[in-house]
N, C-alpha and C positions, 0 to 999 in steps of 0.2 A: 267116282273116279276122276272124271276130268278128261280134260285133253291132254292126248298122249302123242309124244315126237322124239325122234331121235336127233343127235346133233347133226348126223350126215343128211336126215331129211330136212331139216331148217337150212344147211347150206345149200342142197340142191336146189332147194325153192328160191334162195337168195340168189344163187347162178344164174336160173332162170329169169330173174328180174334185173338180170345187168349186174350184178355184185361179182367180183373174184376174189379168189384166196391170196392174201398179201403175204401173210406169214403164217407159220403154224408149226405146232410142236405136239408134242405128246399130250400135253394138258388143256390145250386150247388153240384156237385156229383166229386170226382176225382176216374179215372179209371187208372188202372196200368198193365203195361205187363214188366217184366224185370224190368230195371232201368227207364223206358218210363212212367211217370205221366203225366196225361192231366186233366185239367178242363172243366167240362162241365156245363155251367150257366142252372139251370132248371127254365124255365118260362113256363107259360099256353099256350102260344102262339108259332107259329113256331119261328125256330132260323133265326137270318138275313143271308143272303147271306156270307157275309165275316167272320161272326162268324164260321158257319159251316164248310166252308172251310178251316179257321183256325184249327179249332179241326181235321179235316180230314188231313191237312199236316203234323201236330205235330204226327199223329200216323203213316205217312208213306204212306197215301192214298190220293185218288183224289176223285173228286164227280163223275167221271165216275166209279170208283170203286164201290162207296155206290149205285149209280143208278143201276149198274149191278146186286149187289146183292139185292137192293130192288126188283128187277124184278123176281126174283128167286121164 
């Protein structure tokens, strides 16, 4: 199956790393930290592995970083 995460979980992880919600709507949210801005699609289902991995990579983190945070 692979890596499973919701958009809300990814947003919470990014907030814990210093990101803040810049703009948001029903279909997506932009998170920002300094000059780095990341778009997160808001779906009712889990994000696909590639999408979640891409969001984390844009923020400079790995799936392992996220999983370690989730276990805390």
